[in-house]
Biopython code that builds the backbone (N, CA, C, O; Angstrom):
import numpy as np
from Bio.PDB.StructureBuilder import StructureBuilder

atoms = [
    (1, "UNK", "N", (3.790, 10.615, -2.270)),
    (1, "UNK", "CA", (4.474, 10.322, -0.735)),
    (1, "UNK", "C", (3.967, 9.101, -0.194)),
    (1, "UNK", "O", (4.765, 8.392, 0.419)),
    (2, "UNK", "N", (2.722, 8.714, -0.319)),
    (2, "UNK", "CA", (2.253, 7.472, 0.337)),
    (2, "UNK", "C", (2.825, 6.401, -0.224)),
    (2, "UNK", "O", (2.854, 5.369, 0.446)),
    (3, "UNK", "N", (3.355, 6.408, -1.456)),
    (3, "UNK", "CA", (4.048, 5.162, -2.354)),
    (3, "UNK", "C", (5.491, 5.161, -1.535)),
    (3, "UNK", "O", (5.981, 4.130, -1.073)),
    (4, "UNK", "N", (6.018, 6.302, -1.439)),
    (4, "UNK", "CA", (7.406, 6.269, -0.967)),
    (4, "UNK", "C", (7.377, 5.740, 0.564)),
    (4, "UNK", "O", (8.280, 5.008, 0.971)),
    (5, "UNK", "N", (6.378, 6.111, 1.339)),
    (5, "UNK", "CA", (6.341, 5.608, 2.737)),
    (5, "UNK", "C", (5.985, 4.014, 2.607)),
    (5, "UNK", "O", (6.427, 3.239, 3.455)),
    (6, "UNK", "N", (5.298, 3.615, 1.686)),
    (6, "UNK", "CA", (4.808, 2.198, 1.707)),
    (6, "UNK", "C", (6.220, 1.509, 1.315)),
    (6, "UNK", "O", (6.500, 0.461, 1.897)),
    (7, "UNK", "N", (7.091, 2.014, 0.398)),
    (7, "UNK", "CA", (8.248, 1.200, -0.130)),
    (7, "UNK", "C", (9.258, 1.305, 0.994)),
    (7, "UNK", "O", (10.113, 0.424, 1.088)),
    (8, "UNK", "N", (9.228, 2.338, 1.877)),
    (8, "UNK", "CA", (10.056, 2.412, 3.101)),
    (8, "UNK", "C", (10.016, 1.275, 4.079)),
    (8, "UNK", "O", (10.908, 1.051, 4.897)),
    (9, "UNK", "N", (8.807, 0.502, 3.924)),
    (9, "UNK", "CA", (8.567, -0.551, 4.784)),
    (9, "UNK", "C", (9.727, -1.459, 4.846)),
    (9, "UNK", "O", (10.210, -1.845, 5.911)),
    (10, "UNK", "N", (10.182, -1.807, 3.627)),
    (10, "UNK", "CA", (11.098, -2.823, 3.308)),
    (10, "UNK", "C", (12.467, -2.710, 4.232)),
    (10, "UNK", "O", (12.790, -3.575, 5.045)),
    (11, "UNK", "N", (13.239, -1.465, 3.964)),
    (11, "UNK", "CA", (14.373, -1.325, 4.925)),
    (11, "UNK", "C", (14.079, -1.085, 6.310)),
    (11, "UNK", "O", (14.883, -1.519, 7.136)),
    (12, "UNK", "N", (13.034, -0.449, 6.710)),
    (12, "UNK", "CA", (12.619, -0.370, 8.040)),
    (12, "UNK", "C", (12.448, -1.803, 8.625)),
    (12, "UNK", "O", (13.073, -2.028, 9.661)),
    (13, "UNK", "N", (11.682, -2.807, 8.100)),
    (13, "UNK", "CA", (11.607, -4.169, 8.651)),
    (13, "UNK", "C", (12.889, -4.934, 8.766)),
    (13, "UNK", "O", (13.192, -5.685, 9.694)),
    (14, "UNK", "N", (13.719, -4.603, 7.540)),
    (14, "UNK", "CA", (15.149, -5.225, 7.730)),
    (14, "UNK", "C", (15.785, -4.709, 8.958)),
    (14, "UNK", "O", (16.120, -5.490, 9.849)),
    (15, "UNK", "N", (15.972, -3.417, 9.054)),
    (15, "UNK", "CA", (16.591, -2.876, 10.011)),
    (15, "UNK", "C", (16.047, -3.295, 11.540)),
    (15, "UNK", "O", (16.850, -3.410, 12.465)),
    (16, "UNK", "N", (14.740, -3.492, 11.704)),
    (16, "UNK", "CA", (14.085, -3.805, 12.812)),
    (16, "UNK", "C", (14.457, -5.502, 13.074)),
    (16, "UNK", "O", (14.848, -5.893, 14.173)),
    (17, "UNK", "N", (14.318, -6.190, 12.197)),
    (17, "UNK", "CA", (14.692, -7.634, 12.475)),
    (17, "UNK", "C", (16.084, -7.929, 12.704)),
    (17, "UNK", "O", (16.357, -9.021, 13.200)),
    (18, "UNK", "N", (17.125, -7.013, 12.380)),
    (18, "UNK", "CA", (18.481, -7.333, 12.697)),
    (18, "UNK", "C", (18.961, -6.482, 13.766)),
    (18, "UNK", "O", (20.176, -6.389, 13.938)),
    (19, "UNK", "N", (18.081, -5.795, 14.568)),
    (19, "UNK", "CA", (18.209, -5.079, 15.644)),
    (19, "UNK", "C", (19.069, -3.682, 15.581)),
    (19, "UNK", "O", (19.703, -3.265, 16.550)),
    (20, "UNK", "N", (19.021, -3.177, 14.619)),
    (20, "UNK", "CA", (19.607, -1.883, 14.292)),
    (20, "UNK", "C", (18.817, -0.896, 14.830)),
    (20, "UNK", "O", (17.673, -1.148, 15.207)),
    (21, "UNK", "N", (19.341, 0.291, 14.915)),
    (21, "UNK", "CA", (18.659, 1.587, 15.496)),
    (21, "UNK", "C", (17.718, 1.841, 14.243)),
    (21, "UNK", "O", (18.385, 2.012, 13.223)),
    (22, "UNK", "N", (16.466, 1.905, 14.065)),
    (22, "UNK", "CA", (15.683, 2.178, 12.725)),
    (22, "UNK", "C", (15.846, 3.377, 12.367)),
    (22, "UNK", "O", (16.209, 3.607, 11.214)),
    (23, "UNK", "N", (15.636, 4.311, 13.185)),
    (23, "UNK", "CA", (15.608, 5.755, 12.750)),
    (23, "UNK", "C", (16.844, 6.302, 12.299)),
    (23, "UNK", "O", (16.915, 7.123, 11.385)),
    (24, "UNK", "N", (18.036, 5.755, 13.072)),
    (24, "UNK", "CA", (19.247, 6.301, 12.742)),
    (24, "UNK", "C", (19.570, 5.656, 11.296)),
    (24, "UNK", "O", (20.056, 6.349, 10.402)),
    (25, "UNK", "N", (19.305, 4.446, 11.141)),
    (25, "UNK", "CA", (19.770, 3.610, 9.763)),
    (25, "UNK", "C", (18.868, 4.318, 8.641)),
    (25, "UNK", "O", (19.415, 4.733, 7.619)),
    (26, "UNK", "N", (17.663, 4.437, 8.809)),
    (26, "UNK", "CA", (16.786, 5.113, 7.714)),
    (26, "UNK", "C", (17.276, 6.435, 7.329)),
    (26, "UNK", "O", (17.321, 6.753, 6.141)),
    (27, "UNK", "N", (17.648, 7.232, 8.271)),
    (27, "UNK", "CA", (18.077, 8.597, 8.148)),
    (27, "UNK", "C", (19.525, 8.633, 7.296)),
    (27, "UNK", "O", (19.808, 9.471, 6.440)),
    (28, "UNK", "N", (20.219, 7.718, 7.662)),
    (28, "UNK", "CA", (21.493, 7.387, 6.728)),
    (28, "UNK", "C", (21.392, 6.979, 5.492)),
    (28, "UNK", "O", (22.058, 7.402, 4.547)),
    (29, "UNK", "N", (20.391, 5.980, 5.457)),
    (29, "UNK", "CA", (19.913, 5.518, 3.943)),
    (29, "UNK", "C", (19.228, 6.668, 3.131)),
    (29, "UNK", "O", (19.342, 6.674, 1.905)),
    (30, "UNK", "N", (18.634, 7.486, 3.677)),
    (30, "UNK", "CA", (18.141, 8.626, 2.923)),
    (30, "UNK", "C", (19.119, 9.599, 2.512)),
    (30, "UNK", "O", (19.026, 10.159, 1.420)),
    (31, "UNK", "N", (20.057, 9.834, 3.326)),
    (31, "UNK", "CA", (21.218, 10.523, 3.123)),
    (31, "UNK", "C", (22.116, 10.023, 1.832)),
    (31, "UNK", "O", (22.583, 10.761, 0.965)),
    (32, "UNK", "N", (22.233, 8.704, 1.909)),
    (32, "UNK", "CA", (23.083, 8.119, 0.902)),
    (32, "UNK", "C", (22.245, 8.235, -0.621)),
    (32, "UNK", "O", (22.749, 8.472, -1.719)),
    (33, "UNK", "N", (20.934, 8.007, -0.323)),
    (33, "UNK", "CA", (20.138, 8.008, -1.556)),
    (33, "UNK", "C", (20.104, 9.235, -2.219)),
    (33, "UNK", "O", (19.972, 9.290, -3.441)),
    (34, "UNK", "N", (20.231, 10.399, -1.388)),
    (34, "UNK", "CA", (20.078, 11.815, -1.909)),
    (34, "UNK", "C", (20.991, 12.055, -3.109)),
    (34, "UNK", "O", (20.660, 12.839, -3.998)),
    (35, "UNK", "N", (22.035, 11.442, -3.130)),
    (35, "UNK", "CA", (22.989, 11.594, -4.314)),
    (35, "UNK", "C", (22.867, 10.405, -5.329)),
    (35, "UNK", "O", (22.705, 9.244, -4.955)),
    (36, "UNK", "N", (22.957, 10.783, -6.642)),
    (36, "UNK", "CA", (22.670, 9.697, -7.546)),
    (36, "UNK", "C", (23.598, 8.651, -7.533)),
    (36, "UNK", "O", (23.236, 7.515, -7.841)),
    (37, "UNK", "N", (24.823, 8.914, -7.195)),
    (37, "UNK", "CA", (25.934, 7.823, -7.173)),
    (37, "UNK", "C", (25.868, 6.701, -6.081)),
    (37, "UNK", "O", (26.601, 5.712, -6.085)),
    (38, "UNK", "N", (24.893, 6.971, -5.136)),
    (38, "UNK", "CA", (24.815, 6.165, -4.020)),
    (38, "UNK", "C", (23.383, 5.460, -4.192)),
    (38, "UNK", "O", (22.806, 5.042, -3.189)),
    (39, "UNK", "N", (22.848, 5.338, -5.386)),
    (39, "UNK", "CA", (21.558, 4.573, -5.557)),
    (39, "UNK", "C", (21.510, 3.067, -5.283)),
    (39, "UNK", "O", (20.425, 2.485, -5.313)),
    (40, "UNK", "N", (22.522, 2.488, -5.048)),
    (40, "UNK", "CA", (22.628, 1.230, -4.889)),
    (40, "UNK", "C", (22.724, 0.546, -3.390)),
    (40, "UNK", "O", (22.710, -0.659, -3.138)),
    (41, "UNK", "N", (22.820, 1.592, -2.513)),
    (41, "UNK", "CA", (23.022, 1.270, -1.072)),
    (41, "UNK", "C", (21.541, 0.860, -0.507)),
    (41, "UNK", "O", (20.469, 1.251, -0.967)),
    (42, "UNK", "N", (21.734, 0.010, 0.560)),
    (42, "UNK", "CA", (20.682, -0.581, 1.184)),
    (42, "UNK", "C", (21.161, -1.220, 2.489)),
    (42, "UNK", "O", (22.313, -1.083, 2.903)),
    (43, "UNK", "N", (20.128, -1.989, 3.169)),
    (43, "UNK", "CA", (20.318, -2.438, 4.415)),
    (43, "UNK", "C", (20.903, -3.784, 4.318)),
    (43, "UNK", "O", (20.324, -4.565, 3.562)),
    (44, "UNK", "N", (21.989, -4.215, 4.972)),
    (44, "UNK", "CA", (22.384, -5.574, 5.095)),
    (44, "UNK", "C", (21.762, -6.252, 6.249)),
    (44, "UNK", "O", (22.049, -6.010, 7.421)),
    (45, "UNK", "N", (20.826, -7.184, 5.814)),
    (45, "UNK", "CA", (20.021, -7.775, 6.839)),
    (45, "UNK", "C", (20.672, -8.821, 7.793)),
    (45, "UNK", "O", (20.049, -9.281, 8.749)),
    (46, "UNK", "N", (22.039, -9.201, 7.473)),
    (46, "UNK", "CA", (22.758, -9.858, 8.643)),
    (46, "UNK", "C", (23.534, -9.059, 9.478)),
    (46, "UNK", "O", (23.945, -9.515, 10.545)),
    (47, "UNK", "N", (23.821, -7.750, 9.069)),
    (47, "UNK", "CA", (24.774, -6.945, 10.043)),
    (47, "UNK", "C", (24.052, -5.775, 10.395)),
    (47, "UNK", "O", (24.565, -5.106, 11.292)),
    (48, "UNK", "N", (22.999, -5.370, 9.914)),
    (48, "UNK", "CA", (22.176, -4.127, 10.348)),
    (48, "UNK", "C", (22.865, -3.076, 10.131)),
    (48, "UNK", "O", (22.776, -2.207, 10.999)),
    (49, "UNK", "N", (23.700, -2.818, 9.019)),
    (49, "UNK", "CA", (24.467, -1.826, 8.622)),
    (49, "UNK", "C", (24.111, -1.520, 7.186)),
    (49, "UNK", "O", (23.613, -2.405, 6.491)),
    (50, "UNK", "N", (24.363, -0.202, 6.663)),
    (50, "UNK", "CA", (24.241, 0.315, 5.459)),
    (50, "UNK", "C", (25.453, -0.527, 4.526)),
    (50, "UNK", "O", (26.543, -0.846, 5.000)),
    (51, "UNK", "N", (25.077, -0.777, 3.286)),
    (51, "UNK", "CA", (26.228, -1.498, 2.646)),
    (51, "UNK", "C", (25.756, -1.414, 1.024)),
    (51, "UNK", "O", (24.587, -1.517, 0.651)),
    (52, "UNK", "N", (26.784, -1.228, 0.250)),
    (52, "UNK", "CA", (26.552, -1.181, -1.096)),
    (52, "UNK", "C", (25.978, -2.393, -1.724)),
    (52, "UNK", "O", (26.765, -3.330, -1.854)),
    (53, "UNK", "N", (24.732, -2.567, -2.149)),
    (53, "UNK", "CA", (24.255, -3.895, -2.446)),
    (53, "UNK", "C", (24.871, -4.395, -3.835)),
    (53, "UNK", "O", (24.855, -5.586, -4.147)),
    (54, "UNK", "N", (25.440, -3.347, -4.683)),
    (54, "UNK", "CA", (26.249, -3.953, -5.770)),
    (54, "UNK", "C", (27.557, -4.699, -5.457)),
    (54, "UNK", "O", (28.010, -5.527, -6.248)),
    (55, "UNK", "N", (28.191, -4.381, -4.233)),
    (55, "UNK", "CA", (29.301, -4.876, -4.011)),
    (55, "UNK", "C", (28.860, -6.485, -3.342)),
    (55, "UNK", "O", (29.560, -7.495, -3.416)),
    (56, "UNK", "N", (27.706, -6.386, -2.785)),
    (56, "UNK", "CA", (27.322, -7.754, -2.075)),
    (56, "UNK", "C", (26.894, -8.700, -3.292)),
    (56, "UNK", "O", (26.927, -9.921, -3.139)),
    (57, "UNK", "N", (26.516, -8.156, -4.435)),
    (57, "UNK", "CA", (26.012, -8.968, -5.472)),
    (57, "UNK", "C", (24.466, -9.073, -5.370)),
    (57, "UNK", "O", (23.902, -10.038, -5.888)),
    (58, "UNK", "N", (23.694, -8.018, -4.656)),
    (58, "UNK", "CA", (22.376, -8.037, -4.404)),
    (58, "UNK", "C", (21.857, -7.168, -5.546)),
    (58, "UNK", "O", (22.136, -5.969, -5.570)),
    (59, "UNK", "N", (21.104, -7.742, -6.500)),
    (59, "UNK", "CA", (20.333, -7.076, -7.571)),
    (59, "UNK", "C", (18.896, -7.291, -7.471)),
    (59, "UNK", "O", (18.376, -8.387, -7.261)),
    (60, "UNK", "N", (18.260, -6.151, -7.638)),
    (60, "UNK", "CA", (16.847, -6.084, -7.772)),
    (60, "UNK", "C", (16.358, -5.261, -9.066)),
    (60, "UNK", "O", (16.283, -4.032, -9.089)),
    (61, "UNK", "N", (16.043, -6.091, -10.117)),
    (61, "UNK", "CA", (15.897, -5.528, -11.466)),
    (61, "UNK", "C", (14.593, -4.626, -11.311)),
    (61, "UNK", "O", (13.578, -4.936, -10.688)),
    (62, "UNK", "N", (14.858, -3.311, -12.086)),
    (62, "UNK", "CA", (13.735, -2.355, -12.240)),
    (62, "UNK", "C", (12.506, -2.920, -12.575)),
    (62, "UNK", "O", (11.471, -2.424, -12.131)),
    (63, "UNK", "N", (12.488, -3.989, -13.373)),
    (63, "UNK", "CA", (11.339, -4.605, -14.110)),
    (63, "UNK", "C", (10.577, -5.138, -13.103)),
    (63, "UNK", "O", (9.358, -5.001, -13.207)),
    (64, "UNK", "N", (11.090, -5.804, -12.002)),
    (64, "UNK", "CA", (10.425, -6.613, -10.884)),
    (64, "UNK", "C", (9.699, -5.485, -10.128)),
    (64, "UNK", "O", (8.509, -5.599, -9.833)),
    (65, "UNK", "N", (10.457, -4.349, -9.804)),
    (65, "UNK", "CA", (9.647, -3.424, -8.916)),
    (65, "UNK", "C", (8.773, -2.664, -9.814)),
    (65, "UNK", "O", (7.818, -2.177, -9.208)),
    (66, "UNK", "N", (8.803, -2.385, -11.202)),
    (66, "UNK", "CA", (7.728, -1.892, -11.773)),
    (66, "UNK", "C", (6.641, -2.695, -11.815)),
    (66, "UNK", "O", (5.517, -2.225, -11.639)),
    (67, "UNK", "N", (6.836, -3.921, -12.039)),
    (67, "UNK", "CA", (5.600, -4.942, -12.111)),
    (67, "UNK", "C", (4.723, -4.993, -10.785)),
    (67, "UNK", "O", (3.495, -5.066, -10.759)),
    (68, "UNK", "N", (5.547, -4.943, -9.723)),
    (68, "UNK", "CA", (5.062, -5.095, -8.395)),
    (68, "UNK", "C", (4.064, -3.998, -8.023)),
    (68, "UNK", "O", (2.999, -4.138, -7.421)),
    (69, "UNK", "N", (4.710, -2.687, -8.582)),
    (69, "UNK", "CA", (3.938, -1.378, -8.277)),
    (69, "UNK", "C", (2.679, -1.568, -9.084)),
    (69, "UNK", "O", (1.594, -1.436, -8.517)),
    (70, "UNK", "N", (2.742, -1.877, -10.403)),
    (70, "UNK", "CA", (1.586, -1.911, -11.315)),
    (70, "UNK", "C", (0.480, -3.048, -10.630)),
    (70, "UNK", "O", (-0.724, -2.797, -10.571)),
    (71, "UNK", "N", (0.966, -4.095, -10.218)),
    (71, "UNK", "CA", (0.062, -4.973, -9.832)),
    (71, "UNK", "C", (-0.577, -4.307, -8.518)),
    (71, "UNK", "O", (-1.803, -4.374, -8.429)),
    (72, "UNK", "N", (0.088, -3.712, -7.556)),
    (72, "UNK", "CA", (-0.454, -3.226, -6.349)),
    (72, "UNK", "C", (-1.628, -2.101, -6.798)),
    (72, "UNK", "O", (-2.720, -1.989, -6.242)),
    (73, "UNK", "N", (-1.181, -1.347, -7.859)),
    (73, "UNK", "CA", (-2.067, -0.257, -8.182)),
    (73, "UNK", "C", (-3.411, -0.805, -8.667)),
    (73, "UNK", "O", (-4.481, -0.290, -8.344)),
    (74, "UNK", "N", (-3.290, -1.984, -9.539)),
    (74, "UNK", "CA", (-4.538, -2.621, -10.117)),
    (74, "UNK", "C", (-5.234, -3.148, -9.234)),
    (74, "UNK", "O", (-6.461, -3.065, -9.306)),
    (75, "UNK", "N", (-4.569, -3.855, -8.127)),
    (75, "UNK", "CA", (-5.589, -4.528, -7.028)),
    (75, "UNK", "C", (-6.216, -3.408, -6.267)),
    (75, "UNK", "O", (-7.411, -3.483, -5.979)),
    (76, "UNK", "N", (-5.505, -2.381, -5.921)),
    (76, "UNK", "CA", (-6.311, -1.305, -5.319)),
    (76, "UNK", "C", (-7.390, -0.794, -6.062)),
    (76, "UNK", "O", (-8.474, -0.601, -5.512)),
    (77, "UNK", "N", (-7.200, -0.541, -7.318)),
    (77, "UNK", "CA", (-8.299, -0.123, -8.329)),
    (77, "UNK", "C", (-9.344, -0.966, -8.209)),
    (77, "UNK", "O", (-10.427, -0.497, -7.858)),
    (78, "UNK", "N", (-9.218, -2.275, -8.461)),
    (78, "UNK", "CA", (-10.125, -3.317, -8.273)),
    (78, "UNK", "C", (-10.927, -3.296, -6.979)),
    (78, "UNK", "O", (-12.157, -3.306, -7.025)),
    (79, "UNK", "N", (-10.435, -3.275, -6.123)),
    (79, "UNK", "CA", (-11.119, -3.156, -4.612)),
    (79, "UNK", "C", (-11.781, -1.852, -4.594)),
    (79, "UNK", "O", (-12.886, -1.920, -4.057)),
    (80, "UNK", "N", (-11.465, -0.708, -5.001)),
    (80, "UNK", "CA", (-12.229, 0.425, -5.015)),
    (80, "UNK", "C", (-13.401, 0.159, -5.921)),
    (80, "UNK", "O", (-14.508, 0.439, -5.463)),
    (81, "UNK", "N", (-13.339, -0.272, -6.972)),
    (81, "UNK", "CA", (-14.540, -0.702, -7.997)),
    (81, "UNK", "C", (-15.521, -1.473, -7.255)),
    (81, "UNK", "O", (-16.695, -1.106, -7.202)),
    (82, "UNK", "N", (-15.079, -2.581, -6.647)),
    (82, "UNK", "CA", (-15.825, -3.534, -5.878)),
    (82, "UNK", "C", (-16.657, -2.837, -4.887)),
    (82, "UNK", "O", (-17.871, -3.013, -4.779)),
    (83, "UNK", "N", (-15.858, -1.931, -4.074)),
    (83, "UNK", "CA", (-16.447, -1.085, -2.973)),
    (83, "UNK", "C", (-17.625, -0.180, -3.607)),
    (83, "UNK", "O", (-18.710, -0.149, -3.028)),
    (84, "UNK", "N", (-17.432, 0.509, -4.716)),
    (84, "UNK", "CA", (-18.392, 1.404, -5.393)),
    (84, "UNK", "C", (-19.719, 0.405, -5.849)),
    (84, "UNK", "O", (-20.894, 0.738, -5.688)),
    (85, "UNK", "N", (-19.324, -0.724, -6.373)),
    (85, "UNK", "CA", (-20.577, -1.553, -6.624)),
    (85, "UNK", "C", (-21.381, -1.930, -5.557)),
    (85, "UNK", "O", (-22.606, -1.819, -5.618)),
    (86, "UNK", "N", (-20.638, -2.489, -4.309)),
    (86, "UNK", "CA", (-21.392, -2.977, -3.283)),
    (86, "UNK", "C", (-22.097, -1.687, -2.499)),
    (86, "UNK", "O", (-23.162, -1.846, -1.902)),
    (87, "UNK", "N", (-21.451, -0.452, -2.542)),
    (87, "UNK", "CA", (-22.020, 0.630, -2.062)),
    (87, "UNK", "C", (-23.312, 1.138, -2.850)),
    (87, "UNK", "O", (-24.302, 1.655, -2.331)),
    (88, "UNK", "N", (-23.150, 0.942, -3.910)),
    (88, "UNK", "CA", (-24.449, 1.214, -4.977)),
    (88, "UNK", "C", (-25.576, 0.146, -4.814)),
    (88, "UNK", "O", (-26.748, 0.416, -5.077)),
    (89, "UNK", "N", (-25.242, -0.865, -4.445)),
    (89, "UNK", "CA", (-26.283, -1.910, -4.383)),
    (89, "UNK", "C", (-26.970, -1.711, -2.891)),
    (89, "UNK", "O", (-28.190, -1.772, -2.737)),
    (90, "UNK", "N", (-26.155, -1.497, -1.946)),
    (90, "UNK", "CA", (-26.721, -1.195, -0.758)),
    (90, "UNK", "C", (-27.578, 0.036, -0.538)),
    (90, "UNK", "O", (-28.522, 0.012, 0.252)),
    (91, "UNK", "N", (-27.229, 1.181, -1.281)),
    (91, "UNK", "CA", (-27.655, 2.424, -1.374)),
    (91, "UNK", "C", (-29.186, 2.098, -2.032)),
    (91, "UNK", "O", (-30.209, 2.533, -1.502)),
    (92, "UNK", "N", (-29.195, 1.396, -3.076)),
    (92, "UNK", "CA", (-30.289, 1.044, -3.868)),
    (92, "UNK", "C", (-31.315, 0.314, -3.049)),
    (92, "UNK", "O", (-32.492, 0.655, -2.933)),
    (93, "UNK", "N", (-30.756, -0.700, -2.507)),
    (93, "UNK", "CA", (-31.667, -1.526, -1.541)),
    (93, "UNK", "C", (-32.365, -0.618, -0.496)),
    (93, "UNK", "O", (-33.595, -0.591, -0.436)),
    (94, "UNK", "N", (-31.591, 0.124, 0.325)),
    (94, "UNK", "CA", (-32.048, 1.308, 1.238)),
    (94, "UNK", "C", (-33.185, 2.012, 0.713)),
    (94, "UNK", "O", (-34.203, 2.178, 1.385)),
    (95, "UNK", "N", (-33.021, 2.521, -0.713)),
    (95, "UNK", "CA", (-34.166, 3.587, -1.231)),
    (95, "UNK", "C", (-35.349, 2.487, -1.538)),
    (95, "UNK", "O", (-36.499, 2.901, -1.392)),
    (96, "UNK", "N", (-35.182, 1.208, -1.923)),
    (96, "UNK", "CA", (-36.295, 0.497, -2.178)),
    (96, "UNK", "C", (-36.920, -0.020, -0.912)),
    (96, "UNK", "O", (-38.150, -0.066, -0.944)),
    (97, "UNK", "N", (-36.381, -0.387, 0.113)),
    (97, "UNK", "CA", (-36.959, -0.726, 1.346)),
    (97, "UNK", "C", (-36.955, 0.161, 2.395)),
    (97, "UNK", "O", (-36.742, -0.256, 3.533)),
    (98, "UNK", "N", (-37.194, 1.513, 2.143)),
    (98, "UNK", "CA", (-37.185, 2.660, 2.985)),
    (98, "UNK", "C", (-38.514, 2.464, 3.740)),
    (98, "UNK", "O", (-39.327, 1.580, 3.467)),
    (99, "UNK", "N", (-38.670, 3.501, 4.850)),
    (99, "UNK", "CA", (-39.861, 3.656, 5.669)),
    (99, "UNK", "C", (-41.169, 3.718, 4.741)),
    (99, "UNK", "O", (-41.109, 4.368, 3.697)),
    (100, "UNK", "N", (-42.316, 3.073, 5.092)),
    (100, "UNK", "CA", (-43.509, 3.155, 4.493)),
    (100, "UNK", "C", (-44.106, 4.418, 4.808)),
    (100, "UNK", "O", (-43.902, 4.987, 5.881)),
    (101, "UNK", "N", (-44.910, 4.915, 3.811)),
    (101, "UNK", "CA", (-45.470, 6.279, 3.923)),
    (101, "UNK", "C", (-46.919, 5.903, 4.456)),
    (101, "UNK", "O", (-47.303, 4.737, 4.370)),
    (102, "UNK", "N", (-47.698, 6.864, 4.992)),
    (102, "UNK", "CA", (-48.898, 6.685, 5.444)),
    (102, "UNK", "C", (-49.985, 5.938, 4.403)),
    (102, "UNK", "O", (-50.823, 5.095, 4.722)),
    (103, "UNK", "N", (-49.766, 6.410, 3.258)),
    (103, "UNK", "CA", (-50.731, 6.044, 2.168)),
    (103, "UNK", "C", (-50.475, 4.420, 1.894)),
    (103, "UNK", "O", (-51.367, 3.658, 1.522)),
    (104, "UNK", "N", (-49.158, 4.046, 2.133)),
    (104, "UNK", "CA", (-48.966, 2.782, 1.825)),
    (104, "UNK", "C", (-49.513, 1.807, 2.944)),
    (104, "UNK", "O", (-49.876, 0.674, 2.630)),
    (105, "UNK", "N", (-49.565, 2.211, 4.127)),
    (105, "UNK", "CA", (-50.211, 1.609, 5.317)),
    (105, "UNK", "C", (-51.506, 1.557, 5.118)),
    (105, "UNK", "O", (-52.054, 0.498, 5.424)),
    (106, "UNK", "N", (-52.125, 2.375, 4.706)),
    (106, "UNK", "CA", (-53.634, 2.533, 4.611)),
    (106, "UNK", "C", (-54.080, 1.549, 3.388)),
    (106, "UNK", "O", (-55.150, 0.949, 3.483)),
    (107, "UNK", "N", (-53.276, 1.395, 2.277)),
    (107, "UNK", "CA", (-53.631, 0.374, 1.251)),
    (107, "UNK", "C", (-53.602, -0.830, 1.667)),
    (107, "UNK", "O", (-54.526, -1.585, 1.367)),
    (108, "UNK", "N", (-52.648, -1.220, 2.365)),
    (108, "UNK", "CA", (-52.497, -2.780, 2.801)),
    (108, "UNK", "C", (-52.477, -3.732, 1.567)),
    (108, "UNK", "O", (-52.681, -4.931, 1.752)),
    (109, "UNK", "N", (-52.272, -3.315, 0.487)),
    (109, "UNK", "CA", (-52.222, -3.917, -0.869)),
    (109, "UNK", "C", (-53.597, -4.230, -1.387)),
    (109, "UNK", "O", (-53.713, -5.080, -2.270)),
    (110, "UNK", "N", (-54.648, -3.607, -0.903)),
    (110, "UNK", "CA", (-56.076, -3.874, -1.275)),
    (110, "UNK", "C", (-56.219, -2.719, -2.224)),
    (110, "UNK", "O", (-55.950, -1.548, -1.955)),
    (111, "UNK", "N", (-56.683, -3.190, -3.391)),
    (111, "UNK", "CA", (-57.188, -2.214, -4.530)),
    (111, "UNK", "C", (-58.572, -2.248, -4.736)),
    (111, "UNK", "O", (-59.085, -1.532, -5.596)),
]
sb = StructureBuilder()
sb.init_structure("model")
sb.init_model(0)
sb.init_chain("A")
sb.init_seg("    ")
for serial, (resi, resn, name, xyz) in enumerate(atoms, 1):
    if name == "N":
        sb.init_residue(resn, " ", resi, " ")
    sb.init_atom(name, np.array(xyz, "f"), 0.0, 1.0, " ", f" {name:<3s}", serial, name[0])
structure = sb.get_structure()
């Protein structure tokens, strides 16, 4: 669901930039896409209306979309790994530099 919402940003932004009614246009686009024969419909950025992109000659290859999604997932996974590493380092630091106990204060490094 999150991926679908993220991909919806593209037609939403096109509709917003050309002054169309965003909610109405996206609702119409979802209705068009609900049937398999209307999968090439999209937002015409010049007119702010739904148009068959195949008729306009606008083609967006599946390979490009697939690679874009793969790259985004890889980047998100890398950021999560980096966050885990940084969190682990800071937790390790906190346990090593925690509050001193009474015995530590009494010793003052003298043996």
